[in-house]
C-alpha angles and dihedrals in degrees: 000000000000130000108304118205118205092223091056093063128070098170140020121221121195133193112224109212111063093007109050098007126040113230134184122192091192087072088060093047092046091055093047091046092057091046095049100034090239130125121263091233093055093050092046091053092049096048117096136180087232135160092281090053089053093045089052091053092050090052091245092126130025127237095264092054091047093049089050088057090050091054088061101038095044097035096231129129109206130140125266088248091056090047091052094046090054094040092055095050089075095101122089104172146282116317111256114269096355095118092057092048094048093046092051098045092042088069090065104033139022111260128205137177130219120190133179097224145133134235095259093055093041090061087059105041095041089063101030093053099028094132099056092038089057087068092071122083088219137355114215115206122197094221089055098047095037093233132091138197132298091028110113090223090062095056092043090052092053093045090054093045097052094037096235124126116246093244091053093058122094111205128199119199138151093214114089090203090057092046092051091046091052092049092052090063093046103263119144111237147196117200106217115214094152139003087263090068090060091052092049092046091053095043093107091055099046099062 
């Protein structure tokens, strides 16, 4: 994160999971472990963010097709209902202090969110975190726009939609891959490793 000038930014773009919302994949694996009589560690080692995971996040395959692929790749035979129950246990809560920061900075700049997510998860987080999500002018979801981070086309699509040039967007994400992808198309970035990084990244806009 370099020096960010308030007059070099016309819009703020935030990831959700790991930035606005705390997530924990071990909660998912723990639920599936109980359902399949396997250990959490084994399931964690077998899970991969593979091509089917990415297709699911682009909306190219539905949840049932994705869960069918997990039965093969993870070697577990649990019902769709058990998959969904575990899948939706991902969310821990709102990141500490993020609502206050978003509410304050939202008075000075338009704020948007962009999440790599799927329809099943969206049904959960859109209700569970309705209050903080209402602070964004729009929430872009990969499964709705058919593109996911860090694909250049995803960032271009959002830039066009909000009417802000790529180089005038400041993007907050906890994934280094997404940060590097955004930087390649000219977006300014803040790599979020803790809530403190968000506060520091917004410092120029909070004075």
